[in-house]
N, C-alpha and C positions, 0 to 999 in steps of 0.2 A: 315582706312582713307587714301585715295589716292589723291595725287596732281600731278599726272603725266601730262606731257605736250607732248602728243604723236602726231607726225606728220606723216601722211600716204600719200602715193601717190594716183594715180588714181585707183590703185588696192588696195587690203586690206593689201598689204605688206608694211612695213616701207621703206622709201626711204633711210634713214640713221639710224645710232644709235641715234635716236632722242626722245627716251622716257626718260624723265628727272624726277628724284625723288628728291624732296627738302629735305635738312637736316631737321631733325624732329622738332626742335624748330621753324624754319621758316615755316614749314608745318602748325604748329598750328596757327601761326600768319597770314598766307596768304591763307589758304585753301579756304576762302570765295571768294577770287578774281577769282579763276579759273572757276567759274560758271557764272561770270558776262559777259554781252554782249561784252564789250571792249576786254576782254581776249579771247573770242571765235573768235572775228574778227582778233585779232593779230595772233592767231593760224592759221586761214585760210590764212592770208597774208603770213606768213612764209612757210606754206605748199605749196602755189602757187609758191613762189620764189624757193624753193628747187625742186619742180616738173619741173620747167622751166630750171633747170640746173644752176641756179645762184650760184656763189661762195659766201658763207656767212661766215663772221668772227665774233666771234670765231666759232669753230665747235659747233654744237648744244649741245653736252654733257657738254660744258663749259659755256653755257649762264647763269647758276645760280651758277657759281663756287665761286663768292664772298660770297654768302650766305653759301655755303657748307664749306668754309674755316673758317668762323667766325660765329658761332652760335649766335642766338639772345641775349641770356643772357651774352655772352662773349664779346659783342661789347663794347669797351672802347673809341674808336676814329673812326670817320667817315670821309673819304676823298671822296668827290663827284667829279666824272668826267662827261664827256658829252657823247661821242661816243666811242666805241671800236676803236682801230687802224684798218685802212682799208688796210694796206699793208700785203703781204704774210708773214706768220709765226710770226706776232707780237702779235695779240690779243690772250689772253688765259683766259679771264673772270674776270680779276682784273684791275681796273682803273689804268692807268699810267704804268702798269707793262708789261713786255715782258718776254718770256721764256728764260732760260739760253742759252747762245750762240748767242742771237740776239742782234744786235747793238742797243745802247741806243738811243731812239728817243729824239729830242731836248728838249721837256718839262721835260723828266726824267733826262736829263743831268743837267738842271737847278735846279731840285729838289735836286739832289746829290750835286750840287754846294752850295746850301743854307745849306744843312746839314753839309757840310764841314766847311762853314763859321761860322755857328751857334754853332756847337757842336765839331768842330775839328776832325770829323770823316772822314778819307780818304776813298773815295768811291772805291768799288771793281768793277770788270769788269761786273758783272751780273746785269741785270735789272729786275730780278725775285723778286717781292716784296711779295711772299707768306710768307716769314719769318715774315713780318709785320702782315699779315692777321692772322697768327697763334698766334700772341700776342694780338689779339683783335682789330686790325685796319681793319674796313670794307672798302674795296676798291670798291666802288659802282659807276658804270656808270649810267647815266640817261636812256640811250638806251642800251640794252644788245646785240644787233646784228647790223651788217652793211653789205652791199654788198661790195665786193672787189673793191677797187679803187673808191668808190662812197661815199665820206664823207657825213654823215647826211642822207643817203638814207633810213634808217628805223626810222627816226624821224616822229612823228605824227601818228604812227600806233598802239599805245597802251602801249608801254614800259614805257613811261613817267608816265602814270597813275599808273602803277604797282609800279614803283620805288618811286613815290610820296607817295604811301601807305606805303612802307617800311620806308621812312623818318618819316611819321606820326606815325607809330607804335613805332618807336624808341623814338620819341619825347614824347610819352605818357608813356614810361617806367619810373618807379620810380627811378631806379638807374641812376644817371647822367652820361653823356659822353661828349666828346669834338667833335665838328664839325669843320672841316677845309674846308672853303668855298673859293675856289680859282677862282676868276673871276666872272663876272656878271651873267653868266648862273647858276653857283652853288649857288650864293647868292640869286637869285630869287627862286630857288628850295628850299632853306633853309629858306624862309620867315616864314614858319609855326613853326620853332623851337623856343621854349621858352627859351630866354637867362637867365631868372631868375632861371631856373633849370639846364641848360646845358651851357658848355663853347662854345661860338661861336667865331671863329677866321676868319676874312675876309681879304683877300689880293687880289692882281691882280693874273691873271693866270700865271703859270710858263712857258708858251710858249715864244719863243724868241720875239714875237711881244709885249708882255706885262710884262715880268718878271721884267724888270727894273723899272716898275711903282708901285712897292710895294712888290712884292714877294721876290725878292732878298734883303736881309737885314731885313726881317720881324721878324726873330727869332721865327717863329711859332713852330718849333720842340722843342726847349727848353721850350717855353711857355706851350706846351701841357704836357711835362714831369713835369714841376713845378706844374701844376694844378693837374696832377695825384698824385703827391706826397702829395699835400694838401688834397686829397681825401683818403689818406691812401693806395694808390695803387702803384705797381711797375711801374717805367717809361718804355716807349717803347725803346727797343734797335733798333735804326734807322739804324744800319749797314746793 
């Protein structure tokens, strides 16, 4: 059973290391999507972008990294983002996260600020959130790629339908989870979530433009941990 997402140039040789294999549990959930017309069109678009020499973030091998880090049955919390970061060295496949050694983007600084206010956890210097992902926090962007310095450039190409399917499959899962919907975009994407089954927490986006309109002071991180405890699960270590 193969769900590779292979991008080739004008010749038969791959342009980059762009053959992507999904983590097995997500492969089972999403294998039907790769044969659909929208996914073929998305593949063609990305292939054309790479063949034209466009700089795409994150690197193709990290487009599905959020799924690789957090298998389907291990998802306990979902944090929905919009686009990957479009600056050099920032995006690595996890929403709001940056690799070790990269300066914290403004939204992530506000996320850390709320964690400190809410839980008393002093933030560290790293913005790499993979440690959250390994605890069952799915850090999912709506769009999984972007052209360098061109915010929103890969919107409307098919990624949103793919990630809508991810949210839908999670919503259908019997085991409940917590969805953290920050800002109007994430809240619209999360309209299909059944709040009778799952915990749905809505706040403003943590960006500097909106963080003071509800995100800062929301207590969402302690709320998620209290809910997890009520479900008989270990809390997330948000450090």
